[in-house]
C-alpha positions as semicolon CSV with decimal commas, in nm:
position;residue;x (nm);y (nm);z (nm)
1;M;0,730;-0,333;-0,552
2;D;0,909;-0,231;-0,233
3;D;0,776;-0,315;0,112
4;P;0,416;-0,179;0,099
5;Y;0,447;-0,035;0,449
6;K;0,759;0,159;0,348
7;T;0,593;0,266;0,022
8;L;0,308;0,431;0,215
9;G;0,538;0,552;0,492
10;V;0,351;0,374;0,773
11;S;0,444;0,126;1,044
12;R;0,329;-0,237;1,045
13;D;0,088;-0,183;1,338
14;V;-0,091;0,106;1,171
15;S;-0,474;0,109;1,151
16;D;-0,679;0,068;0,832
17;K;-0,787;0,434;0,853
18;D;-0,426;0,550;0,873
19;I;-0,339;0,337;0,569
20;R;-0,624;0,499;0,376
21;R;-0,516;0,847;0,492
22;A;-0,154;0,788;0,390
23;Y;-0,258;0,655;0,050
24;L;-0,485;0,951;-0,031
25;K;-0,214;1,198;0,068
26;L;0,048;1,035;-0,154
27;A;-0,194;0,964;-0,441
28;K;-0,292;1,329;-0,467
29;L;0,075;1,427;-0,473
30;H;0,188;1,178;-0,741
31;H;-0,129;1,132;-0,951
32;P;-0,042;1,129;-1,327
33;D;-0,314;1,386;-1,400
34;L;-0,127;1,631;-1,176
35;N;0,215;1,535;-1,314
36;P;0,171;1,512;-1,693
37;G;0,475;1,368;-1,868
38;N;0,647;1,279;-1,540
39;A;0,734;0,909;-1,574
40;A;0,883;0,894;-1,224
41;A;0,564;1,027;-1,068
42;E;0,359;0,775;-1,266
43;E;0,573;0,484;-1,145
44;R;0,555;0,615;-0,790
45;F;0,175;0,637;-0,819
46;K;0,157;0,278;-0,941
47;G;0,362;0,160;-0,645
48;I;0,147;0,357;-0,400
49;T;-0,170;0,212;-0,550
50;A;-0,037;-0,145;-0,539
51;A;0,069;-0,103;-0,175
52;N;-0,273;0,032;-0,082
53;D;-0,451;-0,250;-0,265
54;L;-0,256;-0,505;-0,064
55;L;-0,278;-0,344;0,280
56;S;-0,637;-0,220;0,255
57;D;-0,756;-0,580;0,221
58;S;-0,743;-0,722;0,576
59;E;-0,715;-1,083;0,454
60;Q;-0,434;-1,006;0,209
61;R;-0,256;-0,789;0,466
62;G;-0,265;-1,071;0,719
63;R;-0,128;-1,321;0,468
64;F;0,152;-1,081;0,375
65;D;0,242;-1,021;0,740
66;R;0,257;-1,399;0,794
67;G;0,481;-1,441;0,489
68;E;0,226;-1,645;0,293
69;I;0,225;-1,407;-0,007
70;D;0,482;-1,168;-0,145
71;M;0,452;-0,793;-0,203
72;S;0,275;-0,848;-0,537
73;G;0,012;-1,071;-0,377
74;Q;0,150;-1,396;-0,522
75;E;0,173;-1,716;-0,320
76;R;0,511;-1,749;-0,152
77;P;0,639;-2,111;-0,152
78;P;0,751;-2,239;0,189
79;Q;1,127;-2,253;0,224
80;P;1,230;-2,617;0,283
81;T;1,483;-2,710;0,549
82;Y;1,730;-2,994;0,536
83;R;1,526;-3,194;0,788
84;D;1,206;-3,142;0,586
85;F;1,380;-3,286;0,282
86;A;1,564;-3,567;0,461
87;D;1,246;-3,701;0,620
88;T;1,074;-3,748;0,284
89;D;1,092;-4,051;0,057
90;M;1,305;-3,848;-0,183
91;G;1,548;-3,764;0,094
92;R;1,581;-4,126;0,198
93;R;1,666;-4,217;-0,163
94;Y;1,992;-4,025;-0,129
95;S;2,095;-4,151;0,217
96;R;2,416;-4,353;0,248
97;G;2,403;-4,728;0,238
98;P;2,439;-5,017;-0,001
99;A;2,070;-5,029;-0,075
100;N;2,081;-4,679;-0,221
101;S;2,413;-4,685;-0,397
102;G;2,393;-4,628;-0,766
103;N;2,074;-4,418;-0,744
104;W;2,246;-4,086;-0,817
105;N;2,169;-3,939;-1,159
106;A;2,116;-3,603;-1,330
107;D;1,741;-3,609;-1,270
108;S;1,792;-3,672;-0,900
109;L;2,031;-3,380;-0,872
110;N;1,787;-3,157;-1,055
111;D;1,516;-3,258;-0,810
112;I;1,738;-3,170;-0,514
113;F;1,866;-2,836;-0,640
114;G;1,526;-2,738;-0,780
115;S;1,366;-2,770;-0,439
116;M;1,661;-2,614;-0,256
117;F;1,679;-2,300;-0,469
118;G;1,308;-2,243;-0,509
119;E;1,266;-2,304;-0,882
120;P;0,895;-2,288;-0,965
121;D;0,712;-2,617;-0,990
122;P;0,492;-2,607;-1,305
123;R;0,242;-2,825;-1,122
124;R;0,207;-2,592;-0,825
125;K;-0,124;-2,415;-0,773
126;M;-0,089;-2,041;-0,845
127;A;-0,340;-1,765;-0,782
128;G;-0,431;-1,542;-1,075
129;E;-0,313;-1,182;-1,092
130;D;-0,536;-0,889;-1,005
131;T;-0,660;-0,680;-1,297
132;R;-0,657;-0,300;-1,260
133;Y;-0,904;-0,064;-1,420
134;A;-0,946;0,315;-1,402
135;L;-1,307;0,433;-1,420
136;R;-1,414;0,794;-1,476
137;I;-1,760;0,879;-1,344
138;A;-1,978;1,190;-1,341
139;F;-1,980;1,412;-1,032
140;L;-2,344;1,342;-0,945
141;D;-2,294;0,967;-0,991
142;A;-2,022;0,983;-0,726
143;V;-2,243;1,190;-0,495
144;N;-2,564;0,991;-0,530
145;G;-2,420;0,648;-0,612
146;T;-2,496;0,447;-0,924
147;T;-2,425;0,121;-1,106
148;R;-2,198;0,106;-1,410
149;R;-2,151;-0,186;-1,646
150;L;-1,793;-0,258;-1,753
151;E;-1,680;-0,465;-2,048
152;L;-1,384;-0,683;-1,947
153;P;-1,095;-0,773;-2,181
154;D;-1,223;-1,130;-2,215
155;G;-1,555;-1,002;-2,351
156;A;-1,750;-1,057;-2,030
157;S;-1,933;-0,772;-1,859
158;V;-1,968;-0,690;-1,492
159;D;-2,190;-0,446;-1,302
160;V;-1,997;-0,217;-1,069
161;K;-2,188;-0,059;-0,782
162;I;-2,062;0,292;-0,703
163;P;-2,149;0,374;-0,339
164;P;-2,302;0,714;-0,253
165;G;-2,044;0,972;-0,151
166;A;-1,757;0,806;-0,343
167;D;-1,432;1,005;-0,323
168;E;-1,166;1,067;-0,586
169;G;-0,919;0,776;-0,591
170;L;-1,152;0,530;-0,417
171;H;-1,064;0,167;-0,493
172;L;-1,334;-0,094;-0,545
173;R;-1,250;-0,464;-0,540
174;L;-1,455;-0,725;-0,726
175;R;-1,336;-1,063;-0,610
176;G;-1,280;-1,336;-0,864
177;K;-1,307;-1,104;-1,167
178;G;-0,935;-1,082;-1,247
179;S;-0,697;-1,319;-1,426
180;A;-0,752;-1,693;-1,401
181;G;-0,530;-1,895;-1,169
182;R;-0,301;-2,181;-1,270
183;N;-0,350;-2,546;-1,186
184;G;-0,674;-2,478;-1,003
185;G;-0,548;-2,165;-0,823
186;A;-0,790;-1,891;-0,721
187;T;-0,888;-1,630;-0,979
188;G;-0,750;-1,282;-0,916
189;D;-0,959;-0,976;-0,834
190;L;-1,068;-0,676;-1,041
191;L;-0,942;-0,353;-0,882
192;I;-1,122;-0,038;-0,996
193;E;-0,990;0,311;-0,921
194;L;-1,248;0,590;-0,943
195;H;-1,177;0,929;-1,098
196;I;-1,451;1,189;-1,063
197;E;-1,518;1,450;-1,327
198;P;-1,572;1,810;-1,210
199;H;-1,921;1,961;-1,220
200;S;-2,017;2,286;-1,387
201;I;-2,218;2,406;-1,084
202;F;-2,138;2,208;-0,771
203;R;-1,818;2,207;-0,565
204;R;-1,760;1,946;-0,297
205;D;-1,611;1,978;0,050
206;G;-1,643;1,643;0,224
207;Q;-2,014;1,583;0,281
208;N;-2,105;1,942;0,193
209;L;-2,167;2,099;-0,145
210;Q;-2,134;2,460;-0,260
211;L;-2,262;2,657;-0,558
212;D;-2,295;3,014;-0,683
213;L;-2,660;3,117;-0,719
214;P;-2,747;3,402;-0,958
215;V;-3,021;3,633;-0,822
216;S;-3,196;3,922;-0,991
217;F;-3,189;4,283;-0,871
218;R;-3,556;4,255;-0,776
219;D;-3,511;3,938;-0,566
220;A;-3,204;4,085;-0,393
221;V;-3,396;4,399;-0,293
222;L;-3,746;4,268;-0,230
223;G;-3,673;3,905;-0,152
224;G;-3,851;3,612;-0,307
225;Q;-3,843;3,241;-0,381
226;V;-3,595;3,103;-0,631
227;E;-3,528;2,752;-0,759
228;V;-3,199;2,600;-0,644
229;P;-3,046;2,286;-0,803
230;T;-2,950;2,003;-0,567
231;P;-2,806;1,654;-0,632
232;L;-3,156;1,506;-0,600
233;G;-3,341;1,771;-0,800
234;P;-3,435;2,140;-0,769
235;V;-3,592;2,286;-0,453
236;L;-3,734;2,627;-0,369
237;M;-3,540;2,857;-0,138
238;R;-3,647;3,198;-0,007
239;I;-3,410;3,490;-0,061
240;P;-3,438;3,743;0,226
241;A;-3,506;4,104;0,129
242;H;-3,203;4,337;0,113
243;S;-2,962;4,050;0,039
244;D;-2,614;4,148;-0,072
245;S;-2,415;3,973;-0,340
246;G;-2,187;3,722;-0,169
247;A;-2,436;3,636;0,105
248;K;-2,445;3,264;0,187
249;L;-2,765;3,069;0,240
250;R;-2,770;2,709;0,361
251;L;-3,000;2,424;0,267
252;R;-2,957;2,161;0,537
253;G;-2,936;1,798;0,431
254;R;-2,922;1,885;0,060
255;G;-2,553;1,802;0,008
256;V;-2,401;1,454;-0,024
257;P;-2,664;1,197;0,086
258;A;-2,612;1,001;0,407
259;H;-2,396;0,688;0,364
260;D;-2,179;0,451;0,569
261;G;-2,290;0,613;0,895
262;Q;-2,216;0,963;0,765
263;P;-2,505;1,213;0,796
264;A;-2,628;1,396;0,490
265;G;-2,427;1,711;0,414
266;D;-2,553;2,064;0,353
267;L;-2,572;2,274;0,039
268;T;-2,444;2,631;0,063
269;A;-2,559;2,879;-0,201
270;T;-2,352;3,197;-0,243
271;L;-2,568;3,476;-0,389
272;R;-2,435;3,646;-0,701
273;L;-2,628;3,959;-0,806
274;M;-2,696;3,953;-1,179
275;V;-2,819;4,284;-1,319
276;G;-2,846;4,165;-1,678
277;T;-3,080;4,347;-1,916
278;T;-3,318;4,591;-1,745
279;D;-3,627;4,760;-1,886
280;A;-3,647;5,133;-1,958
281;A;-3,882;5,203;-1,668
282;L;-3,630;5,075;-1,413
283;E;-3,349;5,273;-1,569
284;D;-3,557;5,593;-1,569
285;F;-3,645;5,534;-1,206
286;L;-3,283;5,487;-1,100
287;R;-3,173;5,802;-1,284
288;G;-3,422;6,012;-1,090
289;W;-3,394;5,829;-0,761
290;T;-3,212;5,983;-0,465
291;P;-3,191;5,738;-0,172
292;N;-3,260;5,866;0,180
293;H;-2,928;5,724;0,296
294;S;-2,627;5,626;0,095
295;S;-2,576;5,255;0,033
296;D;-2,246;5,316;-0,140
297;Q;-2,016;5,134;0,103
298;S;-1,709;5,219;-0,101
299;R;-1,727;5,580;0,019
300;T;-1,660;5,474;0,376
301;M;-1,366;5,250;0,286
302;E;-1,009;5,355;0,349
303;A;-0,678;5,190;0,286
304;T;-0,503;5,046;0,591
305;P;-0,142;4,934;0,618
């Protein structure tokens, strides 16, 4: 992975919110679902996700900035200096003098060059790798929040809490649920990326929800109460008399529930007049009915440049 800051196109002093904003912008552009068959876009998306995983964790970001871990989150061994080596017992073994003559051998040279060129020590403590998982959830589960149980590759299961108001592409981190470390190193984390399925009725705009509400000819003319679906169950809403198709009615606080300091959103219902099947009496009435004033708006319309 390249420098995570360069991958997201942000500076090193950028805020956590700006990191999140940059990630969402790039993720939507390069997401594999929007670029089917595009291997380059898929690789780019993986790099963007890895960079966000590293920088969105304040502890990991700090360790990376201090040079303690590399861009993949692995421990970075300290680079020894000549003085660090010379001051050790091993360094004194190779100093000049009669007492140390004859101590040079192949194993000694391997020890020196292994430490100088950073060859991995099999005894060194290594943190486990993070495990990534993509989770598809229903629209209303993302809106209301829920808990899902995942089966991990090792056969274990874990409960994942989906917070209310979860957005597409949100990353959840479960610490210590990834790959095991080596030589007593810390276990990696489980990183879960959420993908939200569309809903047949609701559309989301931030904290607000929208839907098309079918209304009968009678309710549009005379007004009346109709049942409106909401994320937490149906409620009754009054349709004003003489409502036109396309009119918008708002139910305050019936959108995405309040979460993380965000107030509850609203639900906007757009009225759609549905004539459907009418009875003979209504049809006979309309055939013989002459309104006192024309309601045919199309007669007053004219084309303009």
